C-alpha positions in Angstrom: -21.6 22.4 67.3 -21.8 20.2 64.4 -19.4 18.3 62.1 -20.2 16.1 59.2 -18.3 14.6 56.3 -19.3 15.6 52.7 -16.7 14.4 50.9 -18.7 13.0 47.8 -21.7 14.1 45.8 -24.4 11.5 45.1 -24.2 9.7 41.6 -27.8 8.7 40.6 -26.5 6.4 37.9 -25.5 4.4 41.0 -28.2 5.0 43.5 -27.4 4.1 47.5 -30.5 1.7 46.9 -29.8 0.3 50.6 -29.5 3.5 52.2 -33.0 4.7 50.8 -34.5 1.3 51.7 -33.7 1.6 55.3 -34.9 5.2 55.2 -38.3 3.9 53.5 -38.4 1.3 56.3 -38.1 3.5 58.9 -40.6 6.0 57.3 -43.1 3.3 56.7 -42.8 2.1 60.5 -43.3 5.6 61.7 -46.4 6.3 60.1 -47.7 2.9 59.2 -47.5 1.8 63.4 -45.7 4.5 65.7 -48.3 7.1 64.4 -51.3 5.1 66.4 -49.4 5.2 70.0 -50.9 8.3 71.0 -54.3 6.6 70.7 -52.8 3.3 72.6 -51.5 5.7 75.3 -54.6 7.5 75.8 -56.8 4.3 75.9 -54.3 3.3 78.6 -54.5 6.6 80.6 -58.4 6.5 80.2 -58.4 2.8 81.8 -56.1 3.8 84.6 -58.0 6.5 85.4 -61.5 4.7 85.3 -59.9 2.2 87.6 -59.1 4.2 90.1 -55.3 2.7 90.2 -53.8 6.3 91.0 -55.5 6.4 94.5 -54.1 2.7 95.3 -50.3 3.7 93.7 -49.3 7.1 94.6 -48.3 6.3 98.5 -46.5 3.0 96.7 -45.0 4.9 94.2 -43.4 7.5 96.5 -41.8 4.6 98.7 -40.1 3.2 95.4 -38.8 6.6 94.7 -37.5 7.3 98.2 -35.5 3.8 97.9 -34.6 4.5 94.2 -33.6 8.5 94.0 -33.9 10.8 96.7 -34.0 13.8 94.3 -36.8 12.1 92.2 -38.9 11.4 95.6 -38.3 15.0 96.6 -40.0 16.3 93.1 -42.9 13.8 93.6 -43.5 15.1 97.1 -43.6 18.6 95.7 -46.1 17.5 92.9 -48.3 16.2 95.5 -48.0 19.3 97.7 -48.8 21.5 94.9 -51.8 19.3 93.7 -50.1 18.6 90.8 -51.4 14.7 90.5 -51.9 14.9 86.8 -48.1 14.8 86.3 -47.3 12.1 89.0 -50.2 10.2 87.5 -48.3 10.1 84.3 -44.9 9.6 86.0 -46.2 6.6 87.5 -47.9 5.1 84.4 -44.7 5.6 82.3 -42.3 4.1 84.9 -41.5 0.7 83.8 -39.4 -0.2 86.8 -42.3 0.6 89.1 -43.9 -2.3 87.4 -41.5 -4.7 89.0 -41.6 -3.1 92.5 -45.7 -3.0 92.8 -46.0 -6.6 91.8 -43.5 -7.7 94.3 -45.2 -5.4 96.8 -48.8 -7.0 95.8 -47.4 -10.2 95.8 -46.7 -10.0 99.5 -49.9 -8.9 100.6 -53.1 -11.0 101.9 -55.1 -11.9 98.6 -58.2 -10.0 99.5 -60.7 -9.2 97.1 -59.5 -5.8 96.9 -56.0 -6.8 96.1 -57.2 -9.3 93.4 -59.0 -6.6 91.8 -56.2 -4.4 92.0 -53.7 -6.8 90.6 -56.0 -7.7 87.7 -56.7 -4.4 87.1 -53.1 -3.5 86.9 -52.0 -6.3 84.4 -54.8 -5.2 82.2 -53.6 -1.4 82.4 -49.9 -2.7 81.5 -51.4 -4.6 78.5 -52.9 -1.7 77.2 -49.7 0.4 77.9 -47.3 -2.0 76.6 -48.7 -2.2 73.2 -47.2 1.0 72.5 -44.4 0.9 70.2 -41.7 2.5 72.5 -42.2 -0.1 74.8 -43.0 -2.9 72.7 -40.1 -2.4 70.6 -37.6 -0.2 72.5 -34.6 -1.4 74.1 -35.1 -1.5 77.9 -31.6 -2.4 79.9 -33.6 -3.8 83.0 -35.6 -5.9 80.4 -33.8 -6.9 77.1 -35.6 -8.7 74.4 -34.4 -9.3 71.1 -37.7 -7.5 69.4 -36.2 -4.4 71.6 -32.6 -5.2 70.5 -33.1 -4.8 66.5 -36.7 -3.4 66.5 -35.4 0.0 68.6 -32.8 0.8 65.4 -36.1 1.5 63.3 -38.3 3.4 65.9 -38.2 6.8 66.8 -39.9 9.0 69.2 -41.3 12.0 67.1 -41.4 13.2 63.5 -38.5 15.5 64.6 -36.5 12.7 65.4 -37.2 10.6 62.5 -36.6 13.6 60.2 -33.1 14.3 61.8 -31.9 10.9 61.9 -33.0 10.2 58.0 -31.2 13.3 56.9 -28.1 12.1 58.4 -28.5 8.5 57.5 -28.7 9.6 53.9 -25.6 11.9 54.2 -23.5 9.4 55.6 -24.7 6.4 54.3 -25.0 7.2 50.5 -21.0 7.1 50.1 -20.4 4.2 52.6 -22.8 2.3 50.7 -20.7 2.6 47.3 -17.6 2.2 49.3 -18.6 -1.1 50.9 -21.0 -2.5 48.6 -24.7 -2.8 49.8 -24.9 -5.8 51.7 -22.0 -5.2 53.6 -22.9 -2.0 54.5 -26.4 -3.0 55.5 -25.0 -5.4 57.8 -22.6 -3.1 59.3 -25.4 -0.6 60.0 -27.1 -3.3 61.9 -24.3 -4.5 63.8 -23.2 -1.0 65.1 -26.8 -0.6 65.9 -26.9 -3.7 67.8 -23.6 -2.8 69.7 -25.1 0.9 70.1 -28.0 -1.1 72.1 -25.3 -3.2 73.9 -23.4 -0.4 75.4 -26.6 1.5 76.7 -27.8 -1.8 78.3 -24.4 -2.4 80.1 -23.9 0.9 81.3 -27.5 1.6 82.2 -28.3 -1.8 83.5 -31.4 -2.3 85.7 -32.8 1.0 84.5 -36.2 0.9 82.6 -36.3 3.8 80.3 -36.9 2.9 76.6 -34.6 3.7 73.9 -35.5 3.9 70.1 -34.2 5.6 67.3 -31.3 4.8 64.4 -29.0 7.4 65.9 -27.0 4.4 67.5 -26.8 2.8 63.7 -25.9 6.4 62.3 -23.2 6.9 64.9 -21.5 3.7 63.7 -21.6 5.3 60.4 -19.8 8.1 61.4 -17.3 6.0 63.2 -16.8 3.5 59.9 -16.4 6.7 58.0 -13.3 7.7 60.0 -12.0 4.7 60.0 -12.3 4.2 56.1 -10.4 7.4 55.1 -7.8 7.3 58.2 -5.4 9.9 57.3 -6.9 11.2 54.0 -8.0 14.8 54.0 -11.7 14.7 53.5 -14.3 17.8 53.1 -16.3 18.3 56.4 -19.5 20.8 57.0 -19.5 22.3 60.5 -21.9 24.7 62.2 -21.4 26.8 65.1 -24.3 28.7 66.5 -24.8 30.7 63.7 -21.7 30.2 61.4 -21.2 27.6 59.1 -18.6 26.8 56.6 -16.7 23.9 55.2 -13.0 22.7 56.1 -10.6 20.2 54.7 -9.0 17.7 57.5 -7.9 14.2 58.0 -10.7 12.3 58.9 -9.5 10.6 62.0 -9.1 14.5 63.4 -12.4 14.9 64.3 -13.1 11.1 65.9 -11.8 12.5 69.2 -14.3 15.3 69.3 -17.2 13.0 68.3 -16.4 10.8 71.1 -15.7 13.6 73.6 -19.1 15.1 72.4 -21.1 11.8 73.4 -19.3 11.5 76.7 -20.1 15.0 77.8 -23.5 14.5 76.8 -23.7 11.1 78.4 -22.3 12.5 82.0 -23.2 16.1 82.3 -26.2 16.7 79.9 -29.6 16.9 81.4 -31.9 15.6 78.5 -33.4 12.5 76.9 -30.8 11.9 74.2 -29.5 8.3 74.5 -25.7 9.4 74.4 -24.3 5.7 75.5 -26.2 4.2 72.4 -24.2 7.1 70.2 -21.0 6.4 71.6 -21.3 2.6 71.3 -22.3 2.8 67.8 -19.3 5.3 67.0 -16.7 3.0 68.6 -18.3 -0.1 67.3 -18.4 1.4 63.4 -14.7 2.5 64.1 -13.0 -0.3 65.5 -14.9 -2.6 63.1 -13.9 -1.4 60.1 -10.4 -0.5 61.1 -10.0 -4.2 62.3 -11.6 -5.9 59.4 -10.9 -3.1 56.3 -9.4 -5.0 53.2 -9.2 -7.9 55.1 -13.0 -9.3 55.8 -14.0 -6.4 54.1 -13.6 -5.4 50.9 -13.4 -1.7 50.3 -13.7 0.1 46.6 -10.8 2.4 47.0 -10.8 4.2 43.6 -14.3 5.5 45.2 -12.8 6.8 48.3 -9.5 8.0 46.5 -12.0 9.6 43.7 -10.2 7.7 40.9 -12.3 8.4 37.8 -13.3 5.2 36.1 -13.6 7.0 32.9 -10.5 8.9 33.1 -8.8 7.4 30.4 -11.9 7.4 28.3 -11.8 11.1 28.4 -7.9 11.1 27.5 -9.2 9.0 24.5 -11.8 11.5 23.3 -9.5 14.6 23.7 -7.3 12.4 21.2 -10.3 11.6 19.1 -11.1 15.3 18.8 -7.8 16.3 18.2 -7.8 13.6 15.0 -10.6 14.7 13.9 -9.6 18.6 13.9 -6.4 17.5 12.3 -8.7 15.8 9.6 -6.8 12.4 10.1 -9.8 11.0 9.5 -8.9 7.0 8.9 -7.0 7.4 12.4 -9.8 8.9 14.0 -12.3 6.2 12.8 -10.0 3.5 14.0 -10.0 5.3 17.5 -13.6 5.1 17.4 -13.8 1.7 16.8 -11.4 1.0 19.9 -13.2 3.2 22.3 -16.5 1.6 21.7 -15.1 -1.8 22.5 -13.5 -0.9 25.5 -16.5 1.6 26.3 -19.8 0.4 24.7 -21.8 2.3 27.1 -20.5 5.9 26.1 -23.1 6.9 23.3 -21.1 9.9 22.4 -18.6 8.1 20.4 -21.1 6.0 18.6 -22.3 9.3 17.2 -19.0 10.7 16.2 -18.3 7.3 14.5 -21.3 7.5 12.6 -20.9 10.9 11.4 -17.1 10.1 10.2 -19.1 7.1 8.3 -22.2 8.5 7.1 -20.5 11.0 4.5 -19.7 7.7 2.6 -22.0 4.9 3.5 -21.5 1.8 1.9 -24.9 0.0 2.7 -25.2 -2.8 0.3 -22.3 -4.8 1.6 -23.8 -6.1 5.0 -20.5 -6.6 6.5 -19.2 -2.9 5.4 -17.7 -0.9 8.4 -21.0 1.5 8.2 -23.7 -1.1 8.3 -21.7 -3.0 11.1 -22.0 0.5 13.1 -25.4 0.8 12.3 -26.2 -2.6 13.4 -24.5 -2.1 16.6 -26.4 1.2 17.1 -29.6 -0.7 16.5 -28.5 -3.3 19.1 -28.1 -1.4 22.0 -30.2 -1.7 25.1 -33.1 0.7 24.8 -33.1 3.6 27.4 -34.0 7.0 27.3 -30.6 8.0 26.2 -29.9 5.4 23.8 -33.7 5.5 22.0 -32.6 9.0 21.1 -29.3 7.7 19.2 -31.3 4.6 17.6 -33.8 6.9 16.6 -31.3 9.6 14.9 -29.6 6.7 13.2 -32.6 4.9 12.1 -34.1 8.1 10.2 -30.6 9.0 8.5 -30.1 5.5 7.3 -33.7 5.1 6.2 -33.4 8.5 4.0 -30.2 7.1 2.5 -31.3 3.3 1.9 -35.4 3.5 2.6 -35.5 0.1 3.2 -32.3 -1.4 1.6 -29.3 -2.7 3.5 -29.5 -4.1 6.8 -33.4 -3.1 7.0 -34.3 -5.9 4.8 -33.8 -8.1 7.2 -37.3 -8.7 9.0 -36.3 -9.7 12.7 -33.9 -6.6 12.7 -36.7 -4.4 11.6 -39.1 -6.3 14.2 -36.2 -5.5 16.9 -36.3 -1.6 16.0 -40.1 -1.4 16.1 -40.3 -3.3 19.6 -37.7 -0.5 20.7 -39.5 2.3 19.3 -43.1 1.2 20.2 -42.0 0.7 23.8 -40.6 4.3 24.0 -43.5 6.1 22.3 -41.5 6.5 18.9 -44.6 5.6 17.2 -43.9 7.3 13.7 -40.4 5.1 13.2 -42.4 1.8 14.7 -45.1 2.2 11.8 -42.8 3.1 8.9 -41.2 -0.2 9.8 -44.4 -2.3 10.5 -45.9 -1.0 6.9 -42.7 -2.1 4.8 -43.1 -5.5 6.7 -46.5 -5.8 5.7 -46.3 -4.5 2.3 -43.5 -7.4 1.5 -45.9 -9.7 3.1 -43.3 -10.6 6.1 -45.0 -11.2 9.3 -41.9 -12.3 11.7 -43.1 -13.6 15.2 -44.0 -11.0 17.4 -45.3 -8.5 14.9 -49.0 -8.8 16.1 -47.9 -7.2 19.5 -46.5 -4.4 17.5 -49.6 -3.8 15.2 -51.8 -4.3 18.4 -50.0 -1.2 20.0 -50.1 0.9 16.9 -53.8 0.4 16.6 -54.2 1.0 20.6 -52.1 4.3 20.2 -54.4 5.3 17.5 -57.3 4.9 19.4 -56.1 7.0 22.0 -55.5 9.9 19.9 -59.4 9.3 18.5 -58.3 8.1 15.2 -60.8 5.4 15.2 -60.6 4.5 11.6 -56.8 3.9 11.7 -57.2 1.8 15.0 -59.8 -0.2 13.3 -57.6 -0.8 9.9 -54.5 -2.2 12.3 -57.2 -4.3 14.5 -58.8 -5.7 11.7 -55.4 -6.6 10.2 -54.6 -8.1 13.3 -57.7 -10.1 13.2 -57.3 -11.3 9.7 -53.4 -12.3 9.9 -53.3 -13.7 13.6 -56.9 -14.7 14.5 -56.0 -17.2 17.5 -53.7 -14.3 19.3 -54.3 -12.7 22.0 -53.9 -9.5 20.5 -56.5 -10.5 18.0 -58.9 -11.4 20.9 -58.4 -8.0 22.5 -58.6 -6.3 19.5 -62.0 -7.9 18.7 -63.1 -6.7 22.2 -62.0 -3.2 21.4 -63.8 -3.2 18.2 -67.0 -4.7 19.7 -67.4 -1.9 22.1 -67.6 1.0 19.4 
C-alpha cells in the first residue's frame, strides 16, 4: 500500500530550485560516475579469477560463515555440493566483513612466499573492488566514513532505484521547499539523510552491507510533511493493489502507518531495502520540524494554509469591472491607479487603465495622466508577457502621436529600442532608430541597436539594408566595438 501527500500543485512561477538541483546532482552522479561500476566490478572479478584467490579463500570463507551465521554457512555448503562455485565466488568477493576476518587469519600465518603473494593479490583485488561507488561512498555500519555518511545520500543502486527516489523527492520536495525556504529545506534534507544513516549504523553495528540511496532523506521529507501540517486536513494519494484514489485526512493520521510499514519491513521483510534508514529519516524529519517549527524554522503559513496573496487584488479587479460596467469611469481610473501602485506586476490592470485613457489622450503635457501611464508601461521590466503590453501601447501611442509627446525624449526611445531588439520586435526598434537618425540624435548605446538591426537583416538575406546600417555605424561610431564587427562582416562579402 502506498500513501503520499499531494496537497499543493506546483507553481512554475516560483520553481522548486533546490529540489530540482538535488535531483540534477543525483542524476549526474549516477550517469556520470556510478554508471562505470559494472566495469570496475568486472575488472575486480577478472583479477580475482586470474590470481586464483578463490581456491585459497573458499574454505576460510566457510569457516567465517560458520562462526557468523549458521544459515548462511549451510547455504554456502549447498552451493559447494552442487558445484555452484560461481555464486559462492561472488559472495566471497562482495562480503566486506570477510576482508577483516581474512586479514586476521593471514596475519597469524607464517610469512611464506605463498602467503605473501596471497596477501599482495588480496590487497590489490580489494583496491580494484573498493573503487566501486557503492563501496567507496556507501554507508557501511562496520566501517563508517564521512564520505559514506554524506555521499550515500546521493548514490543509487540502479536506474529503477534512482527513478523511484527522484519521483518521490519531487512530489514531496517542491511544496516543502516553498514552505521552509530553499536554504532551510536543503539543510533539513541533508540533516535527515544523515540521521537516517546514523540509525542504520546504530542498529546494524558491525555489519558490512553498504547502503546507498536518497530514500532516507526522502523519508525525512515525509516526516517533515506530517509535522508541518499536523492536524490540518490535506489530500493524499493512495494505491492498494490495483485500486487508487485520493483521500482528505489530517496529516498526522498517516504517520503511524508510515512508521509501522518501515518497522514491519525492517523486522520481517526479506529484501535488500534499507528500512532502518527509512525509519531514521522519517522520525528525524518529524521530530526536528515539530521541535523547531516557528522557533528556529520559519514557515510560510500562508502557503500551507493556501492563503492566496492575490485575493485582495481579485476583489479589487471585480470592483473595477463593476465600475466600468456602471460607466463610473472616473472612479474606475482612480481604482486602476491604486491597483497598479499595490500590484505593479499585474499587467492586466495597466491594459484596463490604458483603455480607459486612450479615448481622450492628452499627450502634449508630459505630466498628464495619459502620458504618466504610458511612461510607466514603457519602464516595465521586459519579459515575454510585459513586452507584448509595451508593444501594444507603443504602437497605439505612435499611431496617435507619431513621435510627439514623451517619445521626443531620445533616452526613452533608446530604452524602448533596447527592449524591442532584445525580444525580436525588430519593426518597432527600427521605427525608433529611424526617428533618432532623422533628427540627428545619437544617444549613448544606439550603436548597439544599429548593429543588431543590420545583423537581423543580414540573417534574413537582405544584404543591402544590412550594409546601409553597417556603413552608418562605421561613419558615426568609427571607434566602437560594433563598428569593428561591422567592418569584419562587410569584409567577408
